[in-house]
N, C-alpha and C positions, 0 to 999 in steps of 0.2 A: 050501646051500654048497658052496663048490668043492671037493670029496670031494681033488683033487688037492693042494692048497694051499691048507689053511683059513688063517682070517684071522685072528691075533694078536686078543686081546679087545678091545684098547685102540682098532687100527685099523679093527675092526670095531663098535665103537659110534661112534668119529667119522665112518666113513662112513656107516654109519644115519642120522646127522642131518645129512650130506649129501644123501643121498639125499632126507628128507622135507623139507630145505629147498628141493630142484629141484621137489619135486610141490607144496609150497604156493606158490614165487616163480611158476612155469610155469602155474596155476590162477590166479592171482590174475592174472598179464597176461593170461590169457584172458577170464578173467571183464572187463577194462575195456578187452579192442579189439572184444569183441562186445555190451557194454551199447550200448543204443541213445540212452541219454541215462549221458552217462560227470557224473563229479562237476564241479560248476561251475568248480573249480580245476584241471581239465585240460582244455587246446585240445585238439582234434582236429587232427591233423597228418599222418595217413597216410591216402590215398588209401582207398577201399574194395577195389581191385586190393590194395596194401600190406598193409592189413589182413586180406585173408582169404593173403595168404603167412605173414606173419608168424604167424596164427594155426595154419596148417598146420607147418609148422615147432616149433611150440612143440608142437604135438600129437605131432609127432614124439619130441621129446627125453623127455616122458613115457610113450611106447612104450616108448624107451631106458632110461629110470631106474628102471622099472619092470623088466624083464628084466635090466637092472642089479643091483636089488634082491634077485630073484629069484636068480640066480645066485650072489651071496652072502649070500645068506638075511639081508640086511639085514632089521632090525624097524623099525617106523615106531609109533611110541606117537603115540597122541590128544594133544594138547596140550589143558588141561584152561581151560575158557573162564575160570574166575576167575584164573586166572595170565598168562593173556591178557590180556584186560581190565584186571591190576592192572600190569603190566609197560608195557600203555603209555597208561593215566593216569599212572604215575608218569616217564615222560618227557617227555609233555605238562605237566606240575608244572615239572619241568626246565627247557623250552624255557621258561615263564611266568618263571619265577622268574631267567633268565638274560637274561629281557626288560628287565626294571627300571632304572630310571634310574641305578642304583648304577654298572652296568655298562657305561653309553655311554663309560666315558673311551678303554673300545680304538678309538671310531669317532673320536673330539677330538673330544665334544660334552656332554663333562661337564656339568651344571649346565643343560642348555639350561631354556628355560621349562615346558616343557611336560610335563617328567616327574614333579611331582606328578600332574596329570591320569592319565598313562599311566599310573604306578604305580597308583591309587586304581581304574585300569579292569581291569590285571593282577590286581590284590590279591584283587577280586571273584571270579577267574575261580581263582586261590588257593586259596582260603578251600570255595567249594563240591568241589575236587578232594582239598582236602583233608578237606572230610567225608564222601568219598565213598570216599578210601584212606583 
């Protein structure tokens, strides 16, 4: 930790989370940029040169973040796999529930004839998620 000006505990915790998020996000982006086959829902839009440049900059961010963490003795707590899966599945559940036809009023399409069919498809996925979570 910086001996000249130690951080107050609440700021230390907050910056530890910040440093952890920087690392996680930069690594996730590097993985995406360097994958030979990206996810089907991600269209490749960077040229090879742009991809290399962005990867280099993200690598530099990781180095700077590591130095930042060491300077202020920031701790990186590993995320528990179970917590991560539960959080993402809960988010997915929310997305599916919010997509049901009863919510279509905000789009001006309440009562569209496809509503029941859409709801049945969504409910099948919601049921599976509820079994998991």
